[in-house]
C-alpha positions in Angstrom: -35.8 11.6 -44.2 -32.2 10.6 -44.0 -30.8 10.5 -47.6 -27.1 10.3 -46.6 -25.2 7.6 -48.4 -24.1 4.9 -46.0 -20.3 4.6 -46.1 -19.0 1.8 -43.8 -22.3 0.1 -43.6 -22.2 -0.5 -47.4 -18.7 -2.0 -47.0 -19.9 -4.2 -44.2 -22.9 -5.5 -46.2 -20.7 -6.2 -49.3 -18.2 -8.1 -47.1 -21.0 -10.1 -45.4 -22.2 -11.4 -48.8 -18.8 -13.1 -49.3 -17.7 -13.9 -45.7 -21.0 -13.9 -43.8 -21.3 -12.3 -40.4 -18.9 -14.6 -38.6 -16.0 -13.3 -36.5 -13.4 -12.2 -37.4 -14.2 -10.0 -40.4 -12.3 -7.7 -42.7 -13.8 -4.6 -44.3 -12.0 -4.0 -47.7 -10.2 -0.8 -48.4 -12.1 2.2 -49.7 -11.3 5.5 -51.5 -13.5 8.2 -50.1 -13.3 11.4 -52.2 -9.6 11.4 -52.4 -9.0 9.9 -48.9 -7.7 6.3 -48.9 -9.1 4.1 -46.1 -7.1 0.9 -45.6 -8.8 -2.4 -45.0 -9.9 -2.9 -41.4 -9.7 -6.2 -39.6 -12.1 -6.8 -36.8 -10.7 -9.7 -34.7 -13.7 -9.8 -32.4 -16.2 -9.2 -35.1 -17.4 -5.8 -36.5 -19.6 -3.4 -34.6 -23.3 -3.5 -35.3 -24.4 -0.7 -37.5 -28.2 -1.1 -37.6 -28.8 1.9 -35.4 -28.2 5.1 -37.3 -26.8 6.8 -34.1 -24.2 4.1 -33.6 -23.3 3.8 -37.3 -22.8 7.6 -37.4 -20.1 7.5 -34.7 -18.4 4.4 -36.1 -18.3 5.9 -39.6 -16.9 9.1 -38.0 -14.2 7.3 -36.1 -13.1 5.3 -39.2 -12.9 8.4 -41.4 -11.1 10.4 -38.7 -8.5 7.7 -38.2 -7.9 7.5 -41.9 -7.6 11.3 -42.1 -5.2 11.4 -39.3 -2.9 8.7 -40.8 -3.1 10.4 -44.2 -2.6 13.8 -42.5 -5.3 15.1 -44.8 -8.6 16.5 -43.5 -9.9 17.9 -46.8 -12.1 15.0 -48.0 -15.8 15.9 -48.3 -16.6 12.5 -46.8 -15.8 13.8 -43.3 -18.7 16.2 -43.7 -21.1 13.2 -44.1 -20.5 12.3 -40.4 -19.0 15.3 -38.6 -19.8 19.0 -38.3 -17.3 21.5 -39.8 -16.3 22.8 -36.3 -15.6 19.2 -35.1 -13.5 18.4 -38.1 -11.4 21.6 -37.6 -10.9 20.7 -33.9 -9.7 17.2 -34.8 -7.5 18.5 -37.5 -5.9 20.9 -35.1 -5.2 18.1 -32.6 -3.8 15.9 -35.4 -1.7 18.7 -36.9 0.2 19.1 -33.7 2.1 15.9 -34.7 3.4 17.5 -37.9 6.7 19.3 -37.4 8.4 22.4 -38.6 11.3 21.2 -40.9 13.4 24.0 -39.6 12.6 23.5 -36.0 14.5 21.8 -33.2 12.3 18.7 -33.4 12.5 18.2 -37.2 12.9 14.5 -36.8 10.0 13.9 -34.3 7.8 11.1 -35.6 4.1 11.7 -36.4 1.4 10.1 -34.2 -0.4 7.5 -36.3 -3.5 5.6 -35.1 -3.8 1.8 -35.2 -7.5 2.0 -36.4 -10.8 3.6 -35.4 -11.1 4.3 -31.7 -12.1 1.1 -30.0 -15.4 1.6 -28.2 -18.3 -0.3 -26.6 -21.7 1.3 -26.8 -23.4 1.5 -23.4 -26.4 3.7 -23.9 -28.1 5.5 -26.9 -30.8 8.1 -26.5 -32.5 10.7 -28.6 -32.4 14.4 -27.6 -34.3 17.5 -28.7 -31.4 18.3 -31.1 -30.3 14.9 -32.1 -28.9 12.1 -30.0 -26.3 11.2 -27.4 -24.3 8.0 -27.3 -22.5 6.8 -24.1 -19.5 4.6 -24.8 -16.5 3.0 -23.1 -13.5 3.7 -25.2 -10.3 1.7 -24.9 -8.3 3.7 -27.5 -8.2 7.5 -27.8 -4.6 7.8 -26.5 -1.2 6.3 -26.4 -0.4 3.6 -27.5 -3.4 3.3 -29.8 -2.3 6.6 -31.2 1.5 6.4 -31.1 4.7 7.3 -32.9 6.8 4.3 -31.8 7.2 1.4 -34.2 8.2 -0.9 -31.3 4.8 -0.6 -29.6 2.0 -3.1 -30.1 -1.3 -1.2 -29.6 -3.5 -4.3 -29.8 -1.5 -6.2 -27.1 -1.7 -3.2 -24.9 -5.5 -3.0 -25.4 -5.8 -6.7 -24.5 -3.9 -6.2 -21.3 -6.0 -3.3 -20.0 -9.6 -4.2 -19.2 -10.7 -0.7 -18.2 -11.2 2.4 -20.4 -12.6 5.9 -20.4 -16.3 6.8 -20.1 -16.9 8.9 -23.1 -20.0 10.6 -24.7 -20.7 11.5 -28.3 -23.1 14.4 -29.1 -24.9 14.1 -32.4 -26.9 16.9 -34.0 -29.8 16.4 -36.4 -29.4 18.4 -39.6 -32.1 20.1 -41.7 -31.9 17.2 -44.2 -32.5 14.7 -41.5 -28.9 13.4 -41.2 -27.1 13.0 -37.9 -23.6 14.5 -37.5 -21.1 14.2 -34.6 -20.9 17.7 -33.2 -19.0 17.0 -30.0 -17.4 14.3 -27.9 -15.9 14.5 -24.4 -15.2 12.8 -21.1 -18.5 11.6 -19.5 -17.1 10.4 -16.2 -13.8 10.3 -14.3 -14.6 6.7 -13.3 -13.1 3.8 -15.3 -15.4 1.6 -17.4 -15.1 -2.0 -18.5 -13.7 -2.7 -21.9 -14.6 -6.4 -21.8 -16.0 -7.5 -25.2 -15.0 -4.2 -26.8 -15.1 -4.0 -30.6 -11.8 -2.9 -32.1 -10.6 -2.7 -35.7 -7.0 -2.4 -36.9 -5.9 -1.0 -40.2 -4.3 -3.5 -42.6 -1.6 -2.6 -43.4 -0.7 -0.7 -40.2 0.4 2.9 -40.6 4.1 3.8 -40.9 4.9 4.3 -37.2 8.1 6.2 -36.8 7.7 8.3 -40.0 8.1 12.1 -39.8 5.3 14.3 -41.3 6.3 17.9 -41.9 3.9 20.9 -41.6 3.8 21.5 -45.4 2.6 17.9 -45.9 -0.4 18.3 -43.5 -3.6 19.2 -45.3 -6.3 21.2 -43.4 -10.1 20.9 -44.0 -10.0 23.8 -46.4 -7.3 22.2 -48.5 -4.5 24.5 -47.2 -1.2 23.1 -46.0 0.4 23.5 -42.6 -1.0 24.0 -39.1 -4.0 26.1 -38.2 -3.1 29.4 -36.6 -3.9 29.8 -32.9 -7.5 30.6 -32.5 -8.6 29.2 -35.8 -10.2 26.2 -34.1 -11.8 26.0 -30.7 
């Protein structure tokens, strides 16, 4: 039986009591075990979270986006939706945007993300070890993740009607919960992002700000980048 507390789904339900399910909708800000998650505005309406497999990846993307922008991957809340190995992989990618204060690029801005990765669920299926979710994602790269305060990620998303075919791999744990254990390119072909659900943080992150290595917090609470080979 799945006894995991529902994170974003609880927020959505609470908001629905006040605002109903009409589009657009705003999820209020939340503090998740030391990690602040800003309010999220869903201009086209929020994603449907009734399916545990879908809600797992939405929750994972929300908490990962917040962790990236806070440059802090130590919150235990990440472990409610993601495996330890996956968290470390994501932290290593994110940590690459933090700079060595004494290096040649000491003023290079950090890559912040506009919100959770925009995605459209195409197929959901159970597997022997958990589940797989096929999606079309319209974020996942520049300018949705960017360091330039002159770029409008939402406008860019609206101008491009094709995205990347992606797959999430979810693994069923011994306590019955599903965790995202992998995600990767599913096909080299473009997919349609028409009617994609996207949420943007309100306020938006401080694009253009510099984050130094000693400000970046790893999953184990240490500061700085992972050494080479510490994450696959």
